[in-house]
C-alpha positions, 0 to 999 in steps of 0.5 A: 500500500502506498503512502497516498493510499494510507492517507486516503484511508485514514482521511476516510476513517476520520470523516466517518468518525466525524459523521457518526459523532455529528449524528450522535451529538458526541465529541470526536476523539482524534489521535494525537498523531493525527493532530500532529500531522495536521499541525505539520501540514499547516506549518509546512504550508505556512513556511512555504508561503513565507518563503515564496512570498505569496500562496500563488507563488508556491509549488502547490497553491491549492494545497496551501490555500486549503491549509490556509482555509483550515487554519483560518476556520479552526484557529481564527484570524491572527491579530495584526 
């Protein structure tokens, strides 16, 4: 199994847990390793954007834009 397949399976599993928790009104338990990976993604995309100077100047602007949306939605806007 490739790393991409493993990530897709893990994402599908997490999405299923979220859907089940929404239906039952319960909280979703996310393993610390998953939180760590998401934090790594956000940090990596942030660093990539900082080095490139703009999201569209990165090698993968769609991924960086998505990471930016996740950060803004769940972590809030940073004070200026």
